[in-house]
C-alpha positions in Angstrom: -20.2 11.0 -5.4 -18.4 9.7 -8.5 -20.0 7.1 -10.8 -19.0 3.5 -9.9 -16.9 3.1 -13.2 -14.3 5.8 -12.0 -12.9 2.8 -10.1 -11.4 1.7 -13.3 -9.2 4.9 -13.3 -7.2 3.5 -10.4 -5.7 1.0 -13.0 -3.6 3.4 -14.9 -2.8 5.8 -12.0 -1.4 2.9 -10.1 0.7 1.7 -13.1 2.1 5.0 -13.7 3.1 5.6 -10.1 4.7 2.2 -10.1 6.4 2.3 -13.4 8.2 5.7 -12.1 9.1 3.9 -8.9 10.6 0.9 -10.9 12.4 3.2 -13.0 14.1 4.8 -9.8 14.8 1.3 -8.4 16.3 0.0 -11.6 18.6 3.0 -11.3 19.2 2.8 -7.7 17.7 6.2 -6.9 14.9 4.4 -4.9 15.6 1.7 -2.6 12.5 0.1 -1.4 12.2 -1.5 2.1 11.4 -5.2 1.0 9.6 -6.1 4.2 7.0 -3.3 3.5 6.8 -4.0 -0.2 6.4 -7.8 0.3 3.5 -7.4 2.7 2.1 -4.6 0.7 1.7 -7.4 -2.0 0.4 -10.0 0.5 -2.5 -8.1 2.2 -4.2 -6.9 -0.9 -3.9 -10.2 -2.5 -5.6 -11.9 0.6 -8.1 -8.7 0.5 -9.1 -9.6 -2.9 -10.0 -13.1 -1.9 -11.9 -12.0 1.3 -13.5 -9.4 -0.9 -14.6 -11.6 -3.5 -16.0 -14.0 -1.0 -18.0 -11.0 0.4 -19.6 -10.4 -3.1 -17.6 -7.1 -3.5 -18.2 -5.5 -7.1 -15.6 -6.0 -9.7 -14.4 -2.3 -10.0 -13.6 -2.5 -6.2 -11.8 -6.0 -6.7 -9.7 -4.7 -9.4 -8.7 -1.7 -7.3 -7.8 -4.0 -4.5 -5.9 -6.4 -6.8 -3.8 -3.4 -8.3 -2.9 -2.2 -4.7 -1.1 -5.7 -4.3 0.1 -6.5 -7.9 2.0 -2.8 -8.2 3.9 -3.6 -5.0 4.9 -7.2 -6.3 6.4 -5.3 -9.5 8.3 -3.3 -7.3 9.6 -6.3 -5.2 10.6 -8.1 -8.3 12.3 -4.9 -9.8 14.3 -4.5 -6.5 16.1 -7.8 -7.2 17.5 -6.5 -10.6 19.7 -3.8 -9.3 22.1 -4.3 -6.3 22.3 -0.6 -5.7 18.6 -0.6 -4.9 19.2 -2.8 -1.8 17.9 -1.6 1.5 19.4 -3.3 4.5 16.6 -5.3 6.3 17.1 -4.7 10.1 15.8 -6.9 13.1 12.9 -4.2 13.3 12.0 -4.8 9.9 11.7 -8.5 10.5 9.8 -8.0 13.6 7.2 -5.7 11.8 7.0 -8.4 9.2 6.3 -11.1 11.8 3.8 -8.9 13.4 2.1 -8.1 10.2 1.8 -11.8 9.3 0.3 -12.6 12.5 -2.3 -9.8 11.9 -2.9 -11.2 8.3 -3.9 -14.6 9.8 -6.0 -13.1 12.3 -7.6 -10.8 9.5 -8.5 -13.9 7.6 -9.8 -16.1 10.6 -11.9 -13.5 12.0 -15.5 -13.6 11.2 -16.4 -10.0 12.4 -16.1 -7.5 9.9 -15.2 -4.7 12.0 -12.5 -6.7 13.7 -11.3 -8.3 10.4 -10.9 -4.6 8.8 -9.1 -3.7 11.9 -6.6 -6.3 11.6 -6.1 -5.8 7.9 -5.5 -2.2 8.7 -3.0 -3.2 11.6 -1.2 -5.6 9.2 -0.7 -2.8 6.7 0.4 -0.3 9.3 2.9 -2.6 10.7 4.2 -3.4 7.4 4.6 0.2 6.4 6.6 1.3 9.5 9.8 0.6 8.1 9.0 2.6 5.0 7.7 5.6 7.2 10.9 5.7 9.1 13.0 5.4 6.0 10.9 8.1 4.2 11.7 10.6 7.2 15.2 9.5 7.9 16.5 8.8 4.5 14.1 10.4 2.1 16.7 10.5 -0.6 16.1 6.6 -0.8 12.5 7.1 -1.8 10.3 8.4 -4.7 7.1 10.1 -4.5 5.2 8.6 -7.5 3.7 5.4 -5.9 2.5 7.4 -2.8 1.1 10.4 -4.7 -0.7 7.6 -6.9 -2.1 5.9 -3.9 -3.5 9.1 -2.4 -5.2 9.9 -5.7 -6.5 6.2 -6.1 -8.0 6.1 -2.5 -9.6 9.4 -2.8 -11.2 8.2 -6.0 -12.4 5.2 -4.2 -13.8 7.4 -1.3 -15.6 9.4 -3.8 -17.4 6.3 -5.2 -18.7 5.0 -2.0 -22.4 5.2 -1.6 -22.8 3.6 1.9 -20.2 5.4 3.9 -19.1 3.4 7.1 -16.1 2.1 8.5 -16.3 -1.3 6.5 -16.5 0.6 3.3 -14.3 3.7 4.0 -11.8 2.7 6.8 -9.1 1.1 4.5 -9.1 3.9 2.0 -9.0 6.5 4.7 -6.2 4.7 6.4 -4.3 4.5 3.0 -4.7 8.1 2.3 -3.1 9.1 5.8 -0.3 6.3 5.4 0.7 7.8 2.1 0.4 11.4 3.2 2.7 10.6 6.2 5.3 9.1 3.6 5.1 11.9 1.2 5.7 14.4 3.9 8.7 12.1 5.2 10.1 12.4 1.7 9.4 16.1 1.1 10.0 17.3 4.7 12.6 19.7 3.5 9.9 21.8 2.1 8.2 22.0 5.4 11.2 22.4 7.8 
């Protein structure tokens, strides 16, 4: 188990991965799916509020905040280069609507297990367009933010003292999601 203050390492790691992705977005190499990235911004910001209300410690709050702040930077950067545009489809919009509904249920649910389950559901559905894109159009993605997230969530898991679903469910899910995206981007190495 890592000491609690290791959670602060997630800040520079997240920023480093995001800066590389923003650079690729501004040059048109990366073309973020705005639906995924917008909801990857909204859900963590809601999560900060929910976690704060639950008395979560500051290092965890910072980690949650950074997981929403860095996608916000990507969304903003995506508007500065027309070559970084990724066409939003009806399927993407449906994923966004389902994700929004799951976020509303997450906020209104008083049961911790159900609340976390809906938070994960909101993030999964928001991520589906990017997962598909990473496998079908891997040249439109960059590894940096996904690898950074895997590292950060591994740090969070190694800090957790009371290992249960409520404490470890979201970090485990994020590791799996990001591994799936990384495998999609790098599938040529495996196929």
